[in-house]
C-alpha positions, -999 to 999 in steps of 0.1 A, spaced: 682 122 -120 652 107 -137 647 69 -138 618 69 -162 623 47 -192 621 68 -224 588 61 -243 606 47 -274 627 23 -254 597 10 -234 577 5 -266 605 -15 -281 607 -37 -249 570 -43 -250 572 -53 -287 601 -76 -280 583 -93 -251 552 -97 -271 571 -112 -300 589 -136 -276 555 -147 -262 541 -153 -297 571 -174 -306 569 -194 -274 532 -200 -280 539 -210 -316 566 -234 -305 544 -249 -279 515 -253 -304 540 -271 -327 550 -297 -302 542 -334 -311 506 -344 -307 497 -375 -286 497 -404 -310 490 -430 -283 463 -456 -285 457 -492 -273 460 -521 -297 433 -521 -324 410 -551 -329 435 -570 -350 464 -568 -325 441 -574 -296 430 -607 -312 466 -616 -319 475 -608 -283 447 -632 -271 459 -659 -294 495 -656 -281 483 -657 -244 461 -687 -252 491 -705 -267 511 -699 -235 538 -679 -252 559 -655 -232 590 -648 -253 597 -629 -285 583 -648 -314 577 -643 -351 541 -646 -361 529 -655 -396 493 -646 -404 483 -676 -427 452 -659 -440 471 -628 -451 499 -650 -465 475 -670 -486 458 -639 -498 492 -624 -509 501 -657 -527 468 -657 -545 473 -621 -557 508 -628 -569 498 -660 -587 469 -644 -604 490 -616 -617 517 -639 -631 492 -663 -646 475 -634 -665 510 -622 -676 521 -656 -688 552 -660 -666 561 -688 -641 570 -682 -605 601 -693 -586 600 -691 -548 631 -675 -531 643 -696 -502 666 -671 -486 637 -647 -480 614 -675 -466 638 -700 -449 612 -725 -437 603 -757 -455 566 -754 -444 565 -718 -455 580 -727 -489 554 -755 -492 527 -729 -490 542 -711 -520 547 -744 -539 510 -753 -534 496 -718 -541 518 -713 -572 517 -749 -585 555 -746 -589 584 -767 -577 609 -740 -587 631 -726 -559 659 -701 -559 686 -707 -532 715 -686 -523 739 -709 -504 751 -745 -505 737 -754 -471 701 -743 -478 703 -759 -512 713 -792 -495 686 -789 -468 659 -782 -494 668 -811 -517 672 -836 -488 637 -827 -475 620 -819 -509 638 -839 -536 612 -829 -562 621 -793 -561 641 -776 -590 669 -754 -576 684 -724 -593 713 -708 -575 707 -671 -571 744 -662 -568 775 -680 -580 790 -703 -554 828 -708 -551 838 -740 -569 849 -755 -536 814 -750 -521 798 -765 -552 822 -795 -550 812 -802 -513 775 -799 -521 779 -824 -550 796 -848 -526 768 -845 -501 739 -849 -525 727 -883 -539 733 -886 -576 697 -883 -586 693 -849 -568 724 -833 -582 706 -829 -615 679 -808 -598 705 -780 -594 713 -752 -619 746 -736 -611 749 -699 -616 781 -688 -634 791 -652 -638 826 -651 -654 847 -671 -679 871 -679 -650 844 -695 -629 830 -713 -659 864 -730 -663 864 -739 -626 831 -756 -630 843 -774 -661 871 -789 -641 846 -798 -614 824 -816 -639 853 -836 -650 864 -845 -615 829 -855 -605 823 -874 -638 789 -858 -645 771 -831 -664 766 -798 -646 737 -776 -657 749 -741 -660 728 -709 -658 747 -678 -669 742 -646 -649 738 -616 -672 740 -580 -663 707 -563 -673 715 -530 -658 721 -535 -621 759 -537 -627 765 -561 -598 782 -587 -619 775 -612 -646 782 -613 -683 774 -581 -702 751 -591 -731 768 -563 -752 802 -579 -747 801 -607 -772 838 -613 -769 832 -627 -733 796 -640 -735 800 -656 -769 829 -680 -759 811 -688 -726 781 -699 -746 802 -718 -770 817 -737 -741 783 -750 -732 775 -767 -765 764 -802 -763 791 -829 -763 800 -863 -750 811 -872 -715 813 -851 -683 807 -815 -693 787 -783 -688 753 -779 -702 735 -746 -709 703 -743 -688 695 -706 -693 700 -671 -680 694 -652 -648 692 -614 -651 683 -596 -618 668 -561 -622 665 -548 -586 678 -513 -598 645 -507 -615 625 -505 -582 649 -478 -569 644 -455 -599 619 -426 -596 590 -424 -620 602 -390 -633 604 -380 -669 601 -416 -680 634 -426 -662 621 -460 -650 603 -468 -683 635 -462 -702 656 -483 -678 630 -511 -680 631 -510 -718 669 -511 -717 669 -540 -693 645 -560 -715 666 -553 -745 698 -565 -728 681 -597 -719 669 -602 -755 704 -595 -768 718 -623 -746 691 -647 -759 697 -639 -795 734 -645 -790 727 -678 -773 706 -689 -803 733 -678 -826 761 -697 -808 741 -728 -797 717 -733 -825 679 -737 -821 668 -734 -785 633 -741 -770 626 -712 -747 601 -732 -727 627 -759 -718 652 -734 -703 653 -713 -672 651 -677 -682 648 -660 -649 645 -623 -639 629 -600 -614 624 -600 -576 596 -591 -553 596 -553 -562 599 -558 -600 580 -590 -609 549 -571 -620 568 -554 -648 574 -587 -667 551 -606 -690 552 -631 -718 562 -605 -744 597 -604 -728 625 -630 -731 623 -642 -695 599 -670 -688 599 -669 -650 602 -644 -622 616 -649 -587 595 -638 -557 600 -643 -520 596 -614 -496 564 -601 -512 546 -631 -497 551 -616 -462 555 -580 -473 581 -566 -448 582 -528 -448 612 -525 -471 587 -537 -498 561 -510 -493 561 -501 -530 532 -487 -550 533 -518 -573 528 -540 -542 500 -520 -527 474 -548 -529 494 -570 -506 492 -571 -468 518 -574 -441 517 -610 -430 545 -613 -405 551 -596 -372 574 -598 -342 555 -602 -310 574 -595 -278 562 -592 -242 564 -561 -220 588 -567 -192 584 -535 -171 565 -502 -173 570 -469 -154 544 -441 -151 572 -417 -159 600 -422 -185 633 -415 -168 669 -416 -178 697 -427 -155 710 -404 -128 726 -372 -141 703 -370 -171 669 -369 -154 663 -332 -164 666 -342 -201 638 -369 -198 617 -344 -178 620 -318 -206 613 -345 -233 582 -357 -215 570 -321 -211 575 -314 -248 564 -348 -262 533 -366 -248 546 -397 -265 576 -398 -242 559 -397 -208 558 -434 -199 587 -458 -198 584 -493 -211 610 -521 -214 604 -549 -238 618 -584 -241 647 -583 -266 650 -556 -292 673 -539 -317 658 -560 -346 655 -549 -382 619 -540 -374 596 -511 -364 569 -509 -337 534 -510 -353 513 -515 -322 504 -499 -299 506 -465 -314 526 -438 -296 555 -461 -286 590 -459 -299 626 -468 -289 643 -442 -268 671 -426 -288 684 -412 -254 688 -447 -240 701 -462 -272 696 -497 -285 696 -530 -266 692 -566 -280 683 -578 -245 659 -553 -230 650 -524 -252 639 -492 -235 609 -475 -250 592 -442 -245 554 -440 -249 522 -422 -245 500 -430 -214 472 -437 -239 489 -470 -249 476 -486 -217 505 -510 -216 513 -531 -185 537 -559 -178 531 -591 -198 512 -573 -225 524 -577 -261 542 -552 -284 541 -559 -321 568 -549 -346 568 -552 -384 600 -565 -399 618 -544 -425 630 -576 -443 623 -613 -439 655 -632 -448 675 -621 -417 647 -621 -392 630 -654 -398 660 -673 -385 661 -654 -352 630 -666 -333 629 -704 -335 596 -719 -349 573 -695 -367 540 -691 -349 512 -695 -375 481 -674 -367 449 -686 -383 413 -685 -373 419 -664 -342 444 -689 -328 481 -700 -330 471 -729 -352 505 -745 -357 543 -739 -357 566 -740 -387 603 -748 -380 628 -727 -398 660 -739 -414 692 -740 -394 710 -707 -396 735 -704 -425 751 -675 -443 
């Protein structure tokens, strides 16, 4: 009986083996490239400054030169466009940091988002003018009024979003025996609350209730219309442009109704607030609003990497020490084969690194070729990382992360470490944590 493979079958087998080899070579060629590299000059200099300052725990570093550069860019744009700037306290919860904005922008205007930070700001900086960025429950407003000296209560504009809340604040004004300045929240397209400018049946009576009168009462101080939705819209087929035009038209409609119900109004004496960091550049003196709110753009966390903010620089980084390193990244017993395969496939997963802390709303920016291990999972105590050998990291070196946002993170590290002139030049305390 013949054992010779028929020629056609042998030919098919050779083709199959050859194809398998080509696929394997193609897959191997497609594996990740080695992205590892040591710190660049900027982060090497920052590492030296942190060691020189004797720091050895996770800290949040503010680059003062970059911060001031960002503030100058923002101020120059708004000055050219004829709108004032209001600094957002929740995004930059440090009195010293807010002082930098006040000085650079020549503005005492602040937007606050809770009663505690409003109190802390006015106790420390009584000259500031506070606008609430969200409506407070009447009970929170009442407590704040009890805690503030009489002369500082008039520095606050209370945000009101519904007729029901307006009535609560009217009762509060009567109980406190004083005038409360009321800024009405209007819906300019975000649909997150506030009076609809097109609903005259609700907005009209609210305005009427703010007419001047005698005794303890409510006084109209302006409008606040937040337009964050515009930054989320794609620039496709004029979608964003139409939404911006509609938003501006809704704001103007509210203004015209206010003039109709309240009589002549001087625009320059009122707070007509709009925008935020991603949208402030789309407003100028041709619109109804006379000021824009900006906070996070001063530090440019990564959630604010937008084309319209491309001329700003990241100015805040988390710096955390390396606790341990291993020449080979390994998973716990029972899973070692997986880490071996991962290291074989990805040169950026060959070394193991443990950093001090972790699981922040932030992403590693230096050294390159280092990332949290999805196989290990997250840890707020000792985050395990996989990296390239080219990072050159050793114990006590520094790892740098860029925050995705500022408001949550700035309260997590104690004093801000201010980097300036190649050194940690000073420290800025942050406000006590509050929600």
